[in-house]
TIVEXDREN-91507 format. One record per residue: residue in one letter; x, y, z of N, C-alpha, C, O in turn. Coordinates in steps of 0.05 Angstrom, whole numbers, plus 32768, in hexadecimal, padded with zeros to 4 digits. Each point is the difference from the previous one (the first is absolute). Example, Ala and Ser with C-alpha at 12.3 -4.5 7.8 and 13.67 -1.06 7.14 Angstrom:
2
A81087F8E809C7FEE8018800080128018800080158000800D;S7FE480157FE58010801880017FF18016800E800A80168004;
***
This chain:
232
X8E3486EA84DD7FF180008019800C80158013801880028003;X7FD6800D8009800980168012800D7FF380197FF67FED800B;X8020801F7FFE800E7FF680177FF780108019800280188001;X7FF37FDA80127FF7800C801980177FFF801480127FEF7FFF;X7FEE8024801480127FFF80167FF87FEA80137FE87FFA8003;X802B7FFA800A7FFB7FEB80137FFB800B801C8011800E800B;X7FD87FEC80007FF98009801B800C7FED80157FFD7FE87FFD;X801080238017800A7FEF80167FEF800580187FFF8016800A;X7FF47FD580007FEF80028017800F7FF6801980067FE98002;X8000802A8010800D7FF980197FEB7FF780137FF38011800D;X800A7FD57FF67FE87FF6800E80077FEF801980177FFF8008;X7FD47FF6800280027FF080197FF9800F801980037FF58016;X7FF380237FE67FFB801280177FE2800880017FFB80187FFF;X7FF27FD7800480027FE380027FFA7FF37FE57FFB800D7FEC;X80077FD980137FFD7FF07FE87FE580057FF27FFF80017FE7;X7FEB800080297FE680037FF37FFD801C7FF47FF280037FEB;X801A801180217FFF801B7FF4800F80007FE57FF8800D7FED;X801E7FE48012800F7FFD7FE77FEF7FF37FEB800080097FE9;X7FF37FE2801E7FEE7FF27FEE7FEA80127FF67FF880007FE9;X7FFE801080297FEA80137FFA800980147FEB7FF180067FED;X802780058016800B80137FEC80027FF37FE57FF8800B7FEB;X80137FDD801480047FF17FE77FE47FFC7FF37FFE80037FE7;X7FEE7FF580287FE67FFB7FF57FF3801A7FF67FF380007FEB;X8011801680237FF5801A7FF7800D80087FE67FF2800A7FEE;X80287FF2800F800D80077FE77FF57FEF7FE97FFA800B7FEB;X80027FDC80197FF57FEF7FEB7FE480097FF97FF980017FE8;X7FF68005802C7FE580087FFB7FFE801A7FF17FEE80047FEF;X8024800F80177FFF801A7FF5800D80027FE47FFB80137FF1;X80157FD98008800D80007FE67FEC7FF97FEA7FF47FEA8001;X800980277FEB7FEE7FFA7FEA800F7FED7FED800B80097FEC;X7FF57FDE801A800F7FEC7FF07FEE7FEF7FEF7FEC7FF4800A;X8019800B7FDD7FF27FEE7FEE800F7FE67FFB7FF47FEB7FFB;X80268017800880117FE87FFD80168002801680038015800D;X800B7FD57FF7801580008015801380177FFE8008800C8014;X7FFF7FFB7FD3801580147FFC7FF8801C8007801080128001;X7FD67FF280047FF7801B800880058005801E7FFF80178009;X80077FD4800680058003801C801D800A800580117FFC7FEF;X7FF380128027801A800A800680117FEB800E7FF67FEF800E;X802480117FED80127FED800D80058009801D800480178006;X7FFC7FD5800C80048006801D80137FEB800C7FFF7FE97FF9;X80128021801980107FEF80117FF78004801C7FFE8016800A;X7FFB7FD480047FF68002801B80137FF2801380057FE87FFD;X800680268016800F7FF480157FEF8001801A7FFF8014800E;X7FF47FD57FF77FEF7FFE801880117FF8801780057FE88004;X8005802B800B80137FFB80157FF48005801C80048016800B;X7FED7FD780007FF48004801A80137FFF80177FF880048017;X80227FF77FE4801480008015800A801C8007801180038012;X7FE580117FE08007801C80077FF48006801C7FE87FFC8004;X8028800C800F7FF58005801B7FE9801380017FFD80127FEF;X7FF27FEB80257FE8801080048007801D8002800F80098011;X7FE580077FDE8006801D7FFF7FF6800F8018800F8010800C;X7FD87FEB7FFC7FF5800E8017800E7FF7801A800480118012;X80057FD67FF0800D7FF78018801B800F8003800980048017;X800380037FD38019801080027FFA801C8007800C800C8012;X7FE080007FE17FFA801C80057FF58006801C80058015800B;X7FEC7FD87FFF7FF38004801A80107FF480188000800B8016;X800E7FDF7FE5800D7FF28016801E7FFC7FFC800D7FF38010;X7FFE801A7FDB801D7FFF7FFB800A7FE37FFE80167FF98008;X7FD97FF67FEB80087FE47FFB801180007FE7800B80147FF7;X7FF87FD47FFC80127FFD7FEA7FF980137FE97FEA80037FF8;X802B800A7FFE7FFD80147FEB7FFD7FF27FE580117FF07FF8;X7FDA80167FF97FFB7FF37FE68010800C7FE97FFF7FF67FEA;X800F8020801B800C800F7FEA80127FF07FEE7FFE80017FE8;X80157FF0802480137FF17FF07FF37FEB7FEF80087FFB7FE9;X7FE37FF880227FF27FEC7FF17FF0800C7FE97FFD7FF57FEA;X7FF88023801B7FF2800F7FEB801480077FE97FF97FFE7FE9;X801E800B801F801580077FEC80087FE87FF0800180017FE7;X80047FE8802680077FE87FF27FEA7FF77FEC80067FF77FEA;X7FE2800C801F7FE97FF77FEF7FFE80127FE77FFC7FF67FEA;X80078024801A7FFF80137FEA80177FFB7FED7FFC80017FE7;X801C7FFB802380177FFB7FEF7FFE7FE67FF180087FFE7FE9;X7FEC7FEE80237FFB7FE77FF27FED80047FE880057FF57FEB;X7FE6801B80197FEE80057FEB800E800F7FE97FFB7FFB7FE8;X80158019801F800F800F7FEB80137FED7FF1800080027FE7;X800E7FEE802780137FED7FF27FF17FEC7FEF800A7FF77FEB;X7FDD8003801C7FF07FED7FF17FF5800C7FE77FF67FF27FEE;X800B802980107FF7800D7FE77FE9801480047FF5800A7FEC;X80037FFC802C7FEB801480058009801C7FF7801780078004;X7FD780087FEF8006801B7FF77FF680158014800980177FFF;X7FE57FE180137FF7801180167FF57FEF80167FF97FE97FFC;X80048023801C7FF77FF180177FE6800C800B7FFD80188001;X7FF07FD680067FE98008800F7FFF7FEE801980097FE98000;X7FEB802280167FFF7FF080197FE58003800D7FF880158009;X7FF97FD57FF77FE58000800C80007FFE801E7FF57FED800C;X80188027800180008002801D8004801E80068015800B7FF9;X7FD8800180148002801C8006801580068016801180127FFC;X7FEF7FDE8019801280058017801D7FFF7FF78011800F8009;X7FF57FDE7FE5801C7FFC7FF7800B80187FF1801880027FFB;X7FD680107FFC800A80177FF2800F80138012800D80137FF6;X7FF37FE980238011800F8013801D7FFC7FF8801180128004;X7FF67FD77FF1801B7FF97FF9800680057FE280157FF97FF6;X7FD780127FFC800280027FE3801880107FF6800E7FF77FED;X7FF88020801F801680107FF7801A7FF18001801180027FED;X7FF47FF0802980197FF1800280017FE97FEC80157FFC7FF4;X7FD57FF680097FFF7FEA7FEC8004800B7FE4800F7FF47FF0;X7FE48022800A8002800C7FE5801D80087FF980097FFE7FE9;X8006800B802B801C80077FFC80127FE87FFA801680037FF6;X7FE07FE5801180107FE87FFD7FFD7FF37FE4800E7FED7FFA;X7FE0801E7FF77FFA7FF57FE5800280177FEB800080188008;X80017FE17FDF800380147FEB7FE780027FEF8000800D7FEA;X7FEA7FE7801F7FE680017FF17FEC800F8011800380028019;X7FE880097FDB7FEC8010800F7FF17FEE80147FFC7FE97FFC;X7FFC8024801B7FF07FF380157FE880128003800280178009;X7FE67FDE7FF17FE8801080007FF48001801C7FFE7FEC800E;X7FFA802C7FFA7FF78005801C7FE17FFE80017FF280127FF6;X80047FD980177FE37FFC80027FF3801680117FE880067FFA;X8025800680197FF4801480117FFC801A7FF27FEA800B8001;X802A7FFE7FF07FFD80197FF07FEC7FFC7FEA7FF080127FF9;X80107FD67FFB7FEC7FFA7FEB7FE38002800B7FEF800B7FF2;X800D7FEB80267FE68001800C7FF7801D80067FE980077FFB;X8029800880107FF9801C80067FFA80107FE77FED800F7FFF;X80237FEC7FEC7FFB800E7FE77FE57FF77FF37FF180117FF6;X80097FD6800D7FE77FF57FF57FE8800E800D7FED80087FF2;X80137FFB80297FEA800D800E7FFD801D7FF67FEA80097FFC;X802D800580027FFF801C7FF87FF480037FE47FF380157FFA;X80127FD87FF47FF680027FE57FE37FF57FFD7FF0800C7FF2;X800A7FDE801C7FE67FF37FFD7FEB800E80117FE980017FF8;X801F8009801F7FED800D8013800C801B8009800680038017;X7FFC80107FD6800D801980067FF380118016800D8011800C;X7FDA7FEA7FFA7FF2800F801480017FF3801C7FF6800C8014;X80167FDD7FEE80017FF28019801C8005800D80147FF97FF4;X7FEC8013802380198009800D80067FF2801A80138007800E;X7FDD7FE57FFA80057FF180197FFF7FE27FFA7FEC7FF57FF8;X802B7FFE800C80027FE37FFB80037FF18019801280068010;X7FDD7FE67FF580037FEE801680147FEA7FFA80007FF67FE9;X80108003802A80167FED7FFC7FFB7FE680107FFF80018018;X7FFF7FE97FD980017FE6800C801B7FF47FF880037FF67FEA;X8010800B8029801B7FF87FFA800C7FF280187FF37FFF8015;X80247FF57FE8800E7FF48017800880168013800480177FF9;X80007FE28020800980138014801D80087FFA800880178006;X80077FD77FED801B80077FF77FFF80167FEC801080138001;X7FDF7FEB7FEB7FFD80157FEB7FF7801A800D800B80157FF8;X7FE37FEA801B7FF68018800D8017800E800D800280197FFF;X800F7FD9800F8017800C800E8013800E7FED800C80148008;X7FF77FE27FE08013800C7FED7FF6801A7FF4801080107FF6;X7FD57FF5800B7FF480187FF4800380017FE27FFC80157FF4;X80097FD47FFF80037FFF7FE37FE8800B7FF2800180117FEE;X7FE87FE5801A7FE780087FF27FF9801D80077FF7800F7FEE;X800C7FF8802B7FFA801C8008801080147FEE7FF580137FF5;X80257FE88009801180127FF07FFA7FFF7FE3800080157FF2;X7FFB7FD380037FF97FFE7FE47FE6800E7FF97FFF800E7FEC;X7FED7FEE80247FE6800C7FFC8002801F80017FF2800E7FF1;X801E7FFC80228003801C8003800A800E7FE77FF980177FFB;X80177FDB7FF5800B800B7FE77FE980077FED800380127FEF;X7FE67FE080147FE980057FEF7FE9800E800E7FE980007FF7;X801E800C80207FEC800F800F7FEA7FF0800D7FEA80098004;X801D7FDE80047FED7FEE800C80097FFA801D80177FFA8005;X7FD68007800D80067FFA801C7FFB7FE280067FEE7FF47FF4;X80228001801E7FFE7FE480087FF17FFE801A8005800F8013;X7FE87FDE7FEE7FF17FFA801880047FE380087FFE7FEE7FEF;X8009800E802B80067FE580097FEC7FF780157FF48011800D;X80097FD57FF77FF07FF68016800C8008801B801880058002;X7FD67FFC8012800A8004801B80137FE980087FFF7FEB7FF3;X80128019802180157FED80067FF67FE48005800B7FED7FF6;X7FE08011801A7FF57FE580067FF67FF27FE780037FE87FFD;X7FF080277FF27FF57FF57FE780177FF97FED7FFE7FEC7FF1;X80178024800F80177FFB7FEF800D7FE5800880097FF17FEF;X7FF78008802B800A7FE780097FEF7FE97FF4800B7FEB7FF9;X7FDB801980067FEE7FEC7FF580047FFD7FE17FFF7FEA7FF5;X8006802D7FFE80067FFF7FE380197FEF7FFB80017FF07FEE;X80148015802380197FF07FFD7FFA7FE28005800B7FEF7FF1;X7FE5800C80227FF87FE480067FF27FF47FE880047FE97FF9;X7FEA80277FFB7FF17FF67FE880137FFA7FE97FFB7FEC7FF2;X80198024800A80137FFB7FEB800E7FE5800380037FF17FED;X80058009802C800D7FE680057FEC7FE97FFE80077FEA7FF9;X7FDF801C800C7FEC7FEB7FFD7FFD7FF97FE27FFC7FE97FFA;X8006802B7FF57FFF7FFB7FE380177FED7FF87FFC7FED7FF1;X801C801A801980177FF07FFA7FFC7FE38009800A7FED7FF4;X7FE8801080227FFB7FE5800C7FE77FF37FF57FF77FEB8009;X7FFD80227FE27FE87FF67FF37FE77FFF80127FEE7FF07FFD;X8011802380167FE9800480117FF180187FF67FFD8014800E;X7FF97FEA7FD97FF680177FF27FE5800B800A7FFB80187FFF;X7FF47FD6800A7FE68009800A8003801280187FF380158001;X801E7FE48012800580108017800D801B7FF87FF88015800B;X801B7FEA7FE3800D80187FF77FED80137FF3800280198004;X7FEC7FDD7FEB7FEE80117FF27FEE801080137FFA80177FFB;X7FFD7FDC801A7FEE800D8013800E8018800D7FF580158003;X80247FE7800580108015800C800480177FED7FFD80188007;X800B7FE27FE0800680147FED7FE880107FF6800280187FFB;X7FE77FDB80037FE7800E7FFA7FFA801580167FF980167FF9;X800A7FE280207FFB80128016801480187FFF7FF880178003;X80217FE37FF8801580157FFF7FFA80137FE9800380188004;X7FF47FDE7FE57FFA80127FE97FE980138007800180177FFA;X7FEB7FDE80147FE9801180078008801580157FF680168000;X801C7FE38012800A80138014801080177FF27FFE80178009;X80117FE27FE3800F80147FF17FEE80137FF2800580187FFF;X7FE57FDE7FF67FEC80117FF37FF4801380157FFD80187FFA;X7FFD7FDF801E7FF5801180158014801680077FF780168008;X80237FE57FF5801480148007800580147FE9800F80128003;X7FE27FEA7FE7800280137FEA800D7FF77FE78003800F7FED;X80067FD78012800C7FF67FE87FED80007FE87FE97FF88002;X802180127FE77FF080017FE880077FE97FED7FF07FF97FEF;X80277FFC801580097FE77FF2800F7FF080158009800B8014;X7FF97FDB7FE780107FEF801280147FF07FF07FFA7FF37FEC;X801F8010801C80167FF17FF380057FE6800E80057FFF8018;X7FF97FEB7FD980077FE6800B801E7FFC7FFD80097FF27FEE;X8005801B8024801D80047FFD80117FE9800B801780048006;X7FDD7FE57FFC80107FE780057FF47FEC7FEC7FE87FFD7FFE;X802A7FF57FF47FF67FF07FEA7FF07FE780087FF57FF37FEF;X800A8007802B7FEE7FEB80097FE3800A80027FEE7FF07FFD;X800E802A80087FE5800A80057FED7FFC7FE97FE97FF88004;X801F800E7FE37FED7FFC7FE97FF87FE37FFC7FEE7FFA7FF0;X80207FF4801D7FF97FE37FFE7FE67FFA800F7FF47FEB7FFC;X8003802780167FE87FFC800F7FEC801780007FE87FFB8002;X8022801D7FFB7FEE801880017FF780077FE4801180007FED;X7FD58005800F7FF580067FE57FF1801A80007FF8800B8015;X800480007FD37FF3801A7FFD7FE47FFF800C7FF68015800A;X7FFC7FD57FF57FE57FFE800B7FFF8003801E7FEB8003800C;X802D7FFC800180018001801D7FFF801D800A7FFC80058018;X8008800F7FD78001801C80087FF780117FE980057FFA7FE9;X7FEC801C801D7FF580107FEA801080197FF97FF580147FF7;X80257FEB800E801280137FF580167FF17FF180037FE88005;X800B80247FE880127FF17FEF80167FF28010800D800B8011;X7FF67FDB7FE880167FF0800B801780007FEC7FFC7FF97FE9;X801B800F801F801780027FEE80127FE8800480097FFB8016;X7FFC7FF67FD480107FE88002801B80057FF280017FFF7FE7;X801580058028801A80057FF480097FEA7FED800F80057FED;X7FE87FE2801880097FEA7FEF7FF480037FE4800D7FFB7FEC;X7FDA800E80127FF480057FE6800F80167FF180057FFE7FE8;X800280178027800F80167FF4801C7FF77FF6800980077FEB;X80047FE98026801A7FF67FF97FFE7FED7FE8801280007FEF;X7FD97FF0800F7FFD7FEE7FE97FFE80107FE6800C7FFA7FEC;X7FE3801C80147FFE80117FE9801A800C7FF8800880007FE8;X8007800A802C801A800D7FFA80147FEB7FF5801080077FEF;X7FF07FE1801C80127FEB7FF67FFC7FFA7FE380137FFD7FF1;X7FD4800280077FF97FFA7FE4800A80177FEE800C7FFC7FEC;X7FEE801D801D800880177FF0801E80027FFE800B80077FEB;X80037FF4802B801D80028000800C7FEB7FEE801480057FF2;X7FE17FE3800E800B7FEB7FEF7FFC80067FE380117FFB7FEF;X7FD88010800B7FFA80067FE3800D801A7FF6800080057FE8;X800B800A802B800F80187FF87FF080187FFA800880127FF1;X7FDF7FF0801B7FF080187FFD7FEE800580187FF180138000;
***
């Protein structure tokens, strides 16, 4: 029997996004029997402090809890780490230095995916947390592939952030209305694709809501997790 690498999912940021990644991996795996599925270790740690609250308001730093969670996964037998939270990738380099296994970057994966799947599209609209926006992670990553980042106006960005927290609070109908409007506004500003760069957003926003490509980093990360586990 072929030995697969064990995927370590650094989760809890938030719990439903973690569940969503796990479900996407199962759906995308072409499994005929149990043994065709990849092995996964999931540490759903919702006690990791709020990432945006630290980045925007200098509240409790989540870095040490992220490091402890990653190290726990490594000690438990994970061969590589994936993290279904875009904003938390601000801390990725420090966390990666604390472990001896690979840590896959969802942001660079997403930028590379757009450049390969939509090579003629050079303007990406960003629906992300305000914390992520402040770090410029997506702006810098997209620039490596010749893609410009477009963000909502400040007042609309505040509403996007509010919608993200509404998803976490299971107020999905309200969140969907805000995010649909934000996506349409990004298209008006010239966006040719829209990145759902917070893992709560794909839980409510769908491709039928906008007539330009919606990019879901969780789907991309799920594909990469399967490929990494299988070793090709």
